[in-house]
N, C-alpha and C positions, 0 to 999 in steps of 0.2 A: 073748396068743398071741405066741410068739417064733419067728421064722423067719429064715433066712439073708438077709443083705442081697442085694438084686437079685431075690429071689423073692417079694417082698411082694405080696399081692393089692391091686389098685388099682381105684378108681372109674373110671379113665380107660382106655378102649381107644384104639388107634391111629385107628380110625374116628371116635370122638368128638372126638379132637384135630383131625383133618383137617377135620371138619365145622364146627369153631368157629374156623377161622383166617381168617375174613373180615378184611381190612384196610381202613382208611379213610384217606384222604389228600386233599390239595388243597382244603382248606376255603375257601370264598368267600362273601362277603356280597352279597346281591342285594336289590332292593326287595321281592321276593316271599319272602324268607327265605333262610336259609343253604343253600348247596349244597356237595356234596362227592362224592368218588368212593369206591366200594366195590368191591374186588376179591374176587370170590366163587369160592372153589375148587369149591364144589358146582355151579357153572355153568361148569366147565372153565376157570376163571380169568377169566371175562368181567368187565370193569370197567364198573360201572354208575354212571351219573350220577343223583344223588339230590338232591332239594330238599325240605326240611322233612319228611324221612322217606318221601317218595313217589318211586318210580322215574320218571325222565323219559324213559327210553329202554328199549324192550323188546328182547329178543333178536331178531336176532343182533348188534345194535349194541353196540359195545364202545369205550369212550373211552380210547384209549391211543396215545401218541406213541412212536415208535421211534428218535427222534434220539439219537445217541450210544449206541444200543441200550438204554440204561437209561430213556430217556424222561422223563416228568414234564412239567408245563406243558401238559397235554393239552386244557384248555378255558379259555376266557376270557369274561368277563362285562362287559357295559356296560348299565347300567339293568337291565331285565328280559330283555334279549337275551343268549343264550348261543351261543357258537361253540365247536366241538369238533373234534378229530381222531379219525377212525374207524380202529380198528385194522386192519381187513381191507384197506383200500386206501390208508391214510394221507392221505386227502382231508380237506379242511376243510369242515365243514358248519355251517349255521345251524339252530338249533332254533326253529322257528316253529309255534305251535299244535300242539305235540307231534309234528310231522312234520319230520324232518330234510330240509333242502334243500342240495344240493351247491353250494358256492361255488367251490372250485378243487381240482383234482386233476391230477397229472402223473405219468407213468411214472417210476419210480425216484427219486421225491422224497418227502421226509418233512418235517414241520413241527412246531414246538413253541414254547412260551413266548411267546405273542403278547400284544399289547394292541390296543385299539380306538382308531382315529383318527376320532372321530365327525364332525368338521368336514369330513373329506375322504371319508367313506363307505368306509373301508378298514380292513384289519387289517395290523399290523406284526408280523413274527414271524421266527423262525429257520428257514431252509430248509437242508436237507441233501440233496445230490444224490449218487446212487450210480451212477457211470458203469459201463459194461460191464467195464472193466478199471481197476485202480488203486484208490487210496483214495477214500473219500467226501470231498466238499468242502462247506463251509458258507458261508453269507452271510446278511445281513439283507435281507428283501424286503417289499414292500407288495403286498397282495392286495386289490383293490377288491371291493366287495360284488357287482359285476357279473361278477367272475371274471377280471379282468385283473391280471397279475403285472408288477411293476416292481422292478428291483434297487435297493437302497439303499446297502449297505455290503458290501465284500468285501476280501480281502487277508490277513486274519488266519486262523489255523487254525480257531478255534472262536469261537462267539458265544453270548450268553445275555442274558436280561433286557432286551429293548428296552422302554423306558418313556418315554412321551410326557408332557411337562409339561402342567399343567392348561389353560394357554392354547393348547396345541397348537403352540407355536413352537420348542420344543427337544426333541430326541430324545437320550436317553442309552442306553448299552448297556455290556455287559461283553464283553471279548475277551481271548484268550490264544492262544499258539502253542507248538508243540512246541519244545523238550522239556519245557516247563513243563506241569504239570497245574494246574487252576484254584486248587487249595489251595497250590501253590508260588508262582505268580506270575500275577496276573490284574489287568487294567487296566479302569478305568472311563473311557469315552469319551463325547463329546457332539458334537452338530452342530446348527446352526440349520436349521429346516424352512422352506423357501422357499414362496412362494405357490403354486407349481405342484406342491408335494409332494416335490420333490427336496431333497437335503441340501446345505448349505454345507460348507465345509472342516472335516473332523473335527478335534477337539482332545482331547488326553488330559487328564483331570481328576485322576485318582489311580491308584495302583497301579504296580507294576514287576515285574521278574523275581523279586524277593524280597519282594513285598508282595501279599497275596491280598485282593482287594476283592470284595464280593458284596452282593446284595439292595438295589439302588438303589430309593428311594421318594421321590416328590415330596410336598411339602406347600407349596402356594402356589408361590413362586419359590425356595424352599429345597429342596435335594436332600440326602437322608440316605442313608447307606450304612454297611456294616460293613467294617472293615479290621483287619488284624492287624499294622499297622506298629509297634505297641507290643510285639509279642510275643504279644498276645491279640486275638481277634476282638472288637473294641469298636465302639461306635456313634459316627459322625462326621456332620458337616453341612458342606455346601458352599453358600455364599451370598455374593453380591456379590464373587465372585472369591477368597474366602478359605475355608480349611478350619478347622473348629472341632471340638475334641474335645467330645462330648456326654456320653457315658457311658464312664468310664475305670475299669477294675477288673481285677485279675489273674484273670479268668475269660473263657471263650469264650462269646460270644453268637452265634456263627456255626456253620455245619455245612459239611462238604465238599460241593462241587457235583457229586455223582454224578447227581442228577436235577434237572430244572428246577422252578421254581415254589415253592421252599421259602420259609418266612417265619418268622423268629424274633423279629420285633418288629412292633408296630402303633403308628402315629401316631394317638393318640386325639383330640387337639385341639392347637392351636398351642403349648400349654405342657406337654403330657404325652405320654409314650410308655409302653407296657407291653412288656417284653421277657422272654425266657427265656435263662438262662445255665447252663452246666455247672459244677457244683461237685463235683470228683472223680467225674465221670460221672453225678451226680444232677442233674437239671434243675430249676432254681428259677424262680419268677416274680417279677419286680421291676417297680415303678412308678418312672419316671424323670422328673425335671423337665428339660424341653428347654432351659430358660434357665440354670439353675444347675448342672445335672449331679448334683444330689443324688438319691439313690435309696434305696429301701427294699424289702427282700425281703418278699414276701407269704407268710405261713405257709399251706401247703397240704399235702395228702397226696400230691400228684402228683409223680412223679419223672421222668416223661418228658412233655415238652410241645413241641408243634410246631404249625405252621399257624396262627399268630396272625393274626387279622383284626379290624378295627375294626367294631363294631356301631353305636356312637353316641358322643357326646362323653363318655359316662360308662361305656362298657362295651366289652369285647372278647370274642371267642370263640376257643377253641383246641381242639385234639385233645390230650387228656391221658390218662395211664394211671398206675397205681400198682402196687406189688407185690401188691395185693389185687384190683385191678380192671383189666380189659382196656381198650384205647383206646376213648374215647367223646368226644362233643362237650360242651364245658363253656363256660358263660358266666361271665365275671368282671366284677363291678360295682365300680367305683372308689368309689362312695359308701359302701358298707358293707364293702368288701374281701372279699367272699364269692364263692368259686367255686361255681357251681350246675350240675349235669349237666342238659343239655337233651334227653337221651335216657333212656328207661327203662334202668336198668343194675342188674344183679344179679351177685353174686359167682358165677363159673362153678363154684366148688368151695366146700364148707363151709370156713370159716376154719381149722378144726382140721386140714384136709388140706393147707393151703398152706404151702409152704416159702418163707420170706421171705429176701431176700438180705442178707448181711453184707458191708459194704464192707471190703476188706482191702488193705493195702499190704505189699509184701514185697521183701526184698533180691534183687537179680539180678546179672548179670555186670557187671564194670567199676565196681563200687561204686554202681550205680544202683538206683533204686526203681521197681517196676512196680505195677500196680493190677489189681484184679479184684473180682468179686462172687461170693461163695461161698453156695451153697444146700445146706444139710444135708438128709439124708433126713427125710421127714416123712410119717407115716401113723399116725393115732390108733388104728388097730385092731391094730397090731403093736408088740411090745416089742423094742427093739434087742437083739440077742444079746450076752450078756455076754462080755467079753474079745475082742471082734471089732471090726474097723473096716470102714467101708463102702468099696465100690469108688468110684472117682472118674472122672468124665468131664470132661476139660478141653475147653472149646469155644473155638475160635479164630474170631473174627469175620472177615468178608470185607473186601475193600478192596484193600490193607491199611489205606488211609487212611480209617478209619471207627471205630466204637466199639460196644461192647455197652452196653445200658441195663438198667434194672430194672423196666420195665413188665411187668405180668402176662403170662405166656406159658404156655399149656397144655403146650407141648412140654417146658418145663422141669419142670413138675409131673408129666408123664408119667414122667420118670425118678426124681424125688425120692420120689414116692409108691410106687415099687417098691423103694426102699432104696438107690438110687444117690445119691451126692453129685455136685454139678455146680459147676464153676468156670468162669465167664466171664472171660477174661483180656483186659484192655485193655493189651496189650503196647506197648513203645516204638514210636512211629509212629502210635498211635491219636489220634483227635481228642478235643477236650474238655478237654485238659490243657495247652494253650498251644502256640505254634509250636515252641519248643525241643524239647518232647517229641515233637511230630509229626515234626520234622526228624531226630530221633535215628535213624530207620530209613534215612536216606539212605545209600546204598552198603552197607547192612547187612541188607537183606531176606534171609531165610533163615538169619540168624545171630542178631540180637538178638530177633526175635519168637520164634524157637525157644527161645533161652535163657530168655526171660521165661515162656513156657508151662511149660517144665521146672522153672524155679525156683518157680513158683506151686504146682505139684504137690508138689515137695519141701518147700516151706514148710508145706503142710497135713499132710504125713507127719510132719514134725518136731514139729508141734503136736499130734500124736496124733489128728487129725481124720479121716484116711483111711488105708486099707491101702496099704502100699508095693508090694505085689505084685499089685495089681488097679487099675492106672492105665491109662485109655484116653484117647485124644485124637481129636477130630473137628473138622472144619471144612468150609466150603463156599467154592468159588472160591479166592481168595487164602488164605482160612483152610484150605482143603484142601491147598494147597501147604505152609503152615506145619506142618500135621499130618503130611504125608508126610515133610517134612524132619526133624521131631522123631523119627519112627519110624526114619529112615535114619541120622541123624547123632548121635543120643543113645541111651542105653540106659534112659531113664527110664520109658518106657511099654511095656505088654504087648500092646497092640493099638490099632487105630484105624479111623476111618471117613473117607472122602474123598468129599464131594459135589462133583462137577464141579470137582475140584481139578487143580492143575498139577503135572506130573511132569517135563516137559522144557521149560525156559525157552527154549532155542535154537529149537525148532520152533514154540513158541507165538508167539515174536516175529515169525515169518514169516507166521503164520496169523491173528493177532488183528485186531480192527477198528481204525479210525482213531483213535478217542478215546483208546485206551490203547497205541497203537503205539509211543510213546516214554516211557511210564510207567516202564519199567525203566531208562531212562537215569539217573533219579534214584535208584531203589531199588537198583540194582546197579552199572551203569556204562554209558557209551555203547557201542553195538555198531557195528562189530565189534571196536573196540579192546579191549573187555573180554570178548571171547569166552571166554577161559579161565575167568573168574569165572562166567559163565553155566553152563558145564559143571560147575564145582566145586559150584555151588549147586543143581544139578538132581538130584533123587532117582533119576531114570531112569538116569543114568550111574554111579550108585553102588549099584545094586540089590543087589550082593553083600552090602552091609551091612544090608539090610532083611530081617530074619528074623522079624518079628512078624506075626500075622494082620492082614489089612486087608480091609475091605469098601468097594466103590466103587459110587457111584450117578451116572448120567450121562443127561442129556437128549440125544437124538440130533439135535435141531434147534439145539443150542447153537453160536452163531457167535462167542462170546467166549472160551470154553474148549472147543474142539472135542472130539468123542468120541475122537479119536486120542490125546489126552493120557491118558485112562483106559485105553484099549485097550493101549497099549504098556507101561504099568505092570503091568496084569493079566498080560500075556503074560510079562513078565520074572519076575514072582513065581511064575507057574505053572511056568515052566521050572526054577525052583529047588526046587519042591515046597513053597513056603510056602503055608499056608492062605489062600485068597483067594476072595472072592465078588464078583460083578459084576452089577448090575442096570441095565438100560437102559429108557428110556421114550421111545417113538417120537414122541410129540406134545409133548414138553417141550423148552424151550430152557434158558437160563441162569437158574436159579431156578425151583423147581417151583411151579406155579400150580394144578394140578388136585388135588381132594381124594383121588381114588383113588391118585394118585402119592404124595402126602404120607403117606397111611395105609400103603401098601405099604412105603415106605422106612423109616418109623418102626418098623413091626413087624419088618422084616428086621434092622434095626440092633439091636433088643432081643434077638432070637434069637441074633444073632452074638455079642453080649457075654455072654449067658448060656452060650453054648457055649465060648467061648474065654477070656473074662475070669474068669468065676466057676467054671467047671468045669475049666478048663485045668490 
């Protein structure tokens, strides 16, 4: 059967895709087995605490921190005791005998990324206070099991990863202040814990305004951490007052601190660590000698690996996915070097239907090279039409300090099984390619990312892989901004989709939350000195150049990119008579969490492309 690209019959409906988008995160090891979180769109985005495959909390309990709005670090374990943040009230609860018991809650306060201080019967965590007016403020606090709050550290803009030494006599943490984001400059600090639980004079251990430190972990009296001081996020150790390079390689073993509680390495025993690193966007597993620094990559099929935790002296667990399998929990045994799934896992699609990514590198502006993952159309029931090329959807990841990966995603297969090609672009500014590549977007957001997305599409056209007159671009959040810029400032694309994207940088700067309030200082310029650049880079102020059809999707509870961003873009295009569609979702915020929303948006985006990209 031969059919036009984009009209191929598919096994996947939008409803099927939305029903299968449960995500897992925050893997933890406990004496009673592995625990993790599952975000379930079919339960309206409720985040469920699971241990050994059993739900520990029934509805309406949902384990979610809203610190920095993006959250993470929403539960903490000590022995078989679990403490968690409940989404509805942001209170801290203890899970005892399957019944949550409130430990502490305060109006306009949020908590995240804690650890347990068992010798003093308390929790140490990040607190974020939201006053009636002005920006939120963060500090480190202690919360006793009896519900008493005590301040520990304040003065910096942001905090993360309070970690207590095994003996309980030293606390370390991460901190940074505007205009730095944690991937620009983040410091590791420490202080002695006194007998009464207060802290001695804090001291800086590592990090600076141009060094990003993350993921401190204790092993005895030695403190390990990830730093990019070499230009790559590598593993270091601090002991006896000296810093030592442990794992040195031209790869990133760290990730941007958008959410709390991430783990890309596990200290297995005093001599061995297991870590994951990015190799041109493909995540590898490596075993590292902590004494010699020698390391060996473990052959696996997994290309996305995160949440590494120690199980024993000879085993770790992680959340892994591959181009053929969605994320699931895996155990890796050092004795036989074998990764073994710990959950029943089956291919969501027959292999013949799955489009697998091709790693591509392509030339872009200023003689630079950019990267991406190309997914060709794939459908065993259809023969590609002779003499025709498929339409292409270029996807811009959010952040922009983030990256696309290659783990199995039904949303990708939704498009490729219908005859669309997909290109995920890791434009300059993306993570996983070293600090220099990450810093390349400084002062150039809305320019280099746009150039790279356009260059990726043009590269595939020149290779004869896709049609030059059926190119679409889509993105969410910062990726939505890149998509709108590409549609406004280039002529490469014939249409696009913006999911809660940014149209007006000037107004967003005044409305957005504290965590990202100064993000644009690095990406564009300090404001108001650079006000002209903000207007130059905002599609809203240049809507006369945007003549291509656009579809917008927006959550009405979004406090990161407010609905006004989409509304003013839609109004500007309607006034010009440009084809535009606008979908709003009353119960969604930043990032769609409910299955009905995901299905509605995906089906609408398909209809939009069929109407304007294929038939236009």
